[in-house]
C-alpha positions as CSV (number, residue, x, y, z in Angstrom):
1,M,90.3,108.3,131.4
2,D,87.9,107.3,128.7
3,I,89.0,105.7,125.4
4,H,88.3,108.9,123.3
5,N,90.5,111.0,125.5
6,L,93.2,108.2,125.6
7,E,93.1,108.1,121.7
8,L,93.5,111.8,121.6
9,D,96.4,111.9,124.1
10,V,98.3,109.0,122.3
11,S,97.9,110.7,119.0
12,C,99.1,114.1,120.2
13,Y,102.0,112.7,122.1
14,A,103.0,110.5,119.1
15,T,102.7,113.5,116.7
16,A,105.1,115.5,118.8
17,L,107.5,112.6,119.3
18,Y,107.4,111.7,115.6
19,H,108.3,115.2,114.5
20,E,110.8,116.1,117.3
21,V,112.7,112.9,118.0
22,N,111.6,110.3,115.5
23,N,115.1,109.1,114.7
24,R,116.5,109.3,118.1
25,T,117.1,106.8,120.9
26,L,114.5,105.4,123.3
27,E,115.9,107.5,126.1
28,E,115.7,110.7,124.0
29,K,112.0,109.9,123.1
30,L,111.3,109.3,126.8
31,G,112.7,112.7,127.7
32,V,110.5,114.5,125.2
33,Y,107.5,112.4,126.3
34,Y,108.0,113.3,130.0
35,T,108.6,117.0,129.1
36,I,105.2,117.1,127.5
37,H,103.8,115.2,130.5
38,N,105.4,117.8,132.8
39,R,103.9,120.6,130.9
40,V,100.4,119.1,131.1
41,K,100.9,118.8,134.9
42,S,102.1,122.5,135.1
43,G,99.0,123.7,133.2
44,R,101.1,126.7,131.7
45,W,100.5,125.5,128.1
46,G,97.0,124.0,128.5
47,K,95.1,121.3,130.4
48,S,95.5,118.5,127.9
49,V,98.2,116.8,126.0
50,C,96.8,118.2,122.7
51,D,96.8,121.7,124.2
52,V,100.4,121.4,125.2
53,V,101.5,119.9,121.9
54,Y,99.7,122.4,119.7
55,A,100.4,125.5,121.9
56,S,101.8,128.2,119.6
57,G,105.5,127.9,118.8
58,Q,106.2,124.9,121.1
59,F,106.5,121.7,119.1
60,A,107.4,121.0,115.4
61,V,103.9,119.7,114.5
62,R,102.6,122.4,112.3
63,D,105.3,122.7,109.8
64,E,104.1,121.9,106.2
65,T,107.6,121.2,105.0
66,H,107.8,117.8,106.9
67,A,108.1,114.8,104.7
68,P,104.9,112.6,104.6
69,I,104.4,110.5,107.8
70,D,105.6,106.9,107.5
71,K,102.5,105.2,108.9
72,V,104.4,102.2,110.2
73,T,106.9,104.3,112.2
74,F,104.0,106.5,113.5
75,L,102.2,103.3,114.6
76,K,105.3,102.2,116.5
77,T,105.5,105.6,118.1
78,E,102.0,105.3,119.2
79,L,102.6,101.9,120.8
80,F,105.7,103.4,122.6
81,V,103.4,106.2,123.9
82,L,100.9,103.6,125.2
83,D,103.6,101.9,127.1
84,A,104.9,105.2,128.6
85,I,101.4,106.1,129.6
86,R,101.0,102.7,131.3
87,G,104.2,103.6,133.4
88,K,106.6,101.1,131.7
89,Y,109.4,103.6,131.7
90,A,110.9,105.7,134.4
91,N,111.1,109.5,134.0
92,P,114.7,110.4,133.0
93,V,114.2,114.2,133.1
94,A,112.6,114.9,136.5
95,D,110.4,118.0,136.2
96,A,111.9,119.4,133.0
97,L,109.6,121.7,131.0
98,F,112.0,122.6,128.2
99,F,114.4,120.7,125.8
100,H,116.5,121.4,122.8
101,D,118.9,119.5,120.5
102,D,122.5,120.5,121.4
103,S,123.3,121.4,117.8
104,I,120.9,124.4,118.3
105,P,122.3,127.2,120.4
106,A,120.3,127.7,123.7
107,K,118.0,130.7,123.5
108,N,118.6,133.6,125.9
109,Y,115.4,133.0,128.0
110,W,116.7,129.5,128.8
111,F,119.7,130.9,130.6
112,G,119.2,130.6,134.4
113,R,117.2,127.4,134.1
114,K,118.7,124.5,135.7
115,K,119.7,121.7,133.4
116,K,118.0,118.5,134.5
117,A,119.4,116.1,132.1
118,K,121.4,115.6,128.9
119,I,120.3,112.5,127.0
120,G,122.1,111.9,123.7
121,R,121.9,115.2,121.8
122,M,119.0,116.4,123.8
123,V,119.3,118.9,126.6
124,F,116.4,119.1,129.2
125,Y,115.7,122.1,131.5
């Protein structure tokens, strides 16, 4: 992997994590990180991290109603992503491709999917 692709991957992972699970536990962040990683491996949402993160309707990264990004928090998220890419953390969600916060009712098309893990308030399928 060249440095340019690594920078893009880190930025896209961090953007998704920041907007999806910014105020959550390390374990919840890991679950979302590995869900994105699993999606890249599957190829169903694209061939790169950025393809997956910016696939239509998949992650909360295009919503203009978000508060401005806190640069220090975003940098910490990028550092977390670098550690995850380097393999510092084990995958807690196996081959999960979907997740949702348990405060949001599961969508009909999630029924029949095998729950892989529940970490904090996040459910992974």
